[in-house]
N, C-alpha and C positions, 0 to 999 in steps of 0.2 A: 229265846233263850235256843238254845240248839240241842237237836232232837239226833240222839245215836245211839244204834243198835248195840248191846253188850256184845263184850266179844264172843262169852261162854255160848249167845245166842247163836251167833254168825257158826261157832265151831260146831255145833250139836247141828243145825241146818246142811255145814256140809258135810258132816257124818254121815247124817242120816241120805243125803242125796247120793253118798258113795256108796254105803250099801244096798239104797234100791237100784244103784247103776248095776254095781257088781253082782245081783241077783237075776236082773234083767239081760244083761248079757251073757251069763251061762245058759238061760231057758233059750233065750233068743238063740243064740250060736249053734245049740244043740240041733232046735228047730228048721233053722235055715237052714242047716247040713243037711238033714233029713229031707227038706223038701227040693235042694240041689241033687241030694245024689238019686231020688227017683227020676227026678227031670234027666238023668244021663250023663251030669259033668263029669263023674268021676271023680281025678282027684283035685279037681277042679272046687267041688263042694266044698273041699277043707279053707276055699281063701274066699269065697264070694258073700260068707258073712260077714267077714272082715272088713270086704268095700261097706256094706250096711252099717256097721254099727261106726266106721271111720268116718264115713259123712255124717253121724250122730255128734261124734266127740268133736270134731272141724267146726261144726255150725255153731253145739254147744260154748265153745272157746271164743269163736267171737262174738257171740250175744256178748258172753261177759264181760270180756276185755273191752268192748261199746259202751256198754251200760256203765261199766265202771268210772269210766272218760268222759259222759254225759254226753255220748254219739248216738243218734238214730242208727238202731242196730242194722238196716239195710233190709231191704227185702228177699236179695239171694242166702243171708244165712236163716231168717227164716223158713224160707222155700225148703232149703234144704235140712233142718232140722224137723221138717211138717214130711219130707218125702221119704226119710230115715226111717222114721217114726211107724208114717204107714206101712211100707215093704216090712219093717218089722213085725206088725200086727196081722199083716194077711198072710206072711210065712210061718207066723205061729197058729193061727184059724187051721192054715193048710195042714199044719203037721199034726192038730188036733182027732182026740177021738172027733168020728163024723156026730157025735148029741151034743144037744144047746150047751151044758154044763159043760163037755170037753172044750168046747169051743169058747167060751166064757174066760175058764180058768187060763187056756193057753194066751188069751190077750189081755189077761190082768197086767202082766209084767212091765211091757212097754207100756202100756197106758199110768201105770204107776208112774215108771218114768218122768212122760212128758207133765205129769200133774206136779211132782216131785221137785222137776227143773222148773217150771214157772213159780214155783215158793221162792224156790232159792234166789230168782232173779230178781222179784221183788223183795228181800231181803239186801241185795247189791245195790237196788237203785240208790243212786246218789239222794239223802235226805237235806232238804234246806237247811242252811246253816244258823240262822235266824227267824224270828218271826215279828212281824209288823204286832207294836203294842196297837190295841183301840183308840183310835184318837191323835194318832203320832203324826206332827207334822212335821219335823226333823228330825235327819237321823246326821250326828257328828261321824264325819269321816277321819280317823285315823290317820297319821301320817304313813302313804303308800310310798314304799321306795322301789320305785320300778329304776332296773336301769336299761341301759340305750339312750335311745331317743329322746323315751317317754320324760326322765328326770325324778326327778323329786316333788312331790304332792304336797302342802303345807294340809296343814288342819282347815276344814269348811263344814258349811253343813249343805245338806241334799233338803234340795225341796220335797216336798211331801207328795207320795206316790197316788196317781189317781184311780180311781175304781177298777181300772181295765187292767192294771201292773198289780196289785196286790197279790198274783200268786202264779206259780210257785217257788219265782226264784229270791233269797234271804234277802232282807234289807239291806244286811249291811254289804253283799257282795254288788247291790246297785250300785251303793254308795261307792264304792270301791270303782266301778266302772267307769263310773261322773268323772270321778275325780281324776282318772287315766286320761277320760275322753279330753275334760277341761286341760289337761297339762297338754294336751297334741294339740288341741287347738289353739293356745298361748305362744306354742312354740312355732306355730303354721305350718304343725305337718297332722293331715286329719286321721284321727285311728282308724282300720277294719278290725274285720272281727279277728285276722291273723296276728295284728299287734297284741290285739288286746286278750288273745286267749294264752299268747307268750305273756302277757304280763301278769294276769291273777293266777296263770297256773293250772287255766278251766282248757275244755273240750274247745271248738272252733263252733259247736251247733250251741252250746252256750252261751257263747260270745257273740253271737248272730241275736240269740234270744235277749240278750242283754241291750244291744245296741240298738233294737227293736223299742225296746219299753221305754232308751231312751230316749228317742225319736218320739213316739206318744206321749211322755209327759212334758216336752217340751212344746208339743201342739197344742198340747190343752194346756199349758201356759201363756203361750201365744193369745188363744184361743180368750181365756177369762181377763 
């Protein structure tokens, strides 16, 4: 069955992250401006905080877009987010009262932003479209209309999944991928991850995982 997060939950999560981000941005901007002014940056002290917050926003948007496409986030986006949060935390601590409580209070806003953001990414993570029933030996593939060289795939039955390929890709998606690959093989045009991603409307990272699973299943079937 399909696992779908209710829309109101997503909206509330986004609203909560926006609220936390707004508070963190205001507090962090004031603290970073104060630290930059102490360092003798003059009028530039009003601009430097924007470079830190801008880096956090850019890295966050890249992570969200790639997560929704089912693609790996990439080390550069994570490094950008971590670097921006680290600079923000350090600036907040440097501008705080020189007491333990003062520094903890000052560091709270950017830390809360990081935790809230990671929770939001968890909600935005693509969920499997189906779950294999225990003992399921075959999955019926509906007619898959794929334009171009792939052609129209007739209804067929997919072989049972092996133990190494039962998670977390949806059984229905694996079956559709097998149908597209089979149609390409019948036409004498092997299907790569680019064509498979286009035919199924998914990211190339997900398409590569599907191709790997199909190869594993074929190897297991031949060994049996």
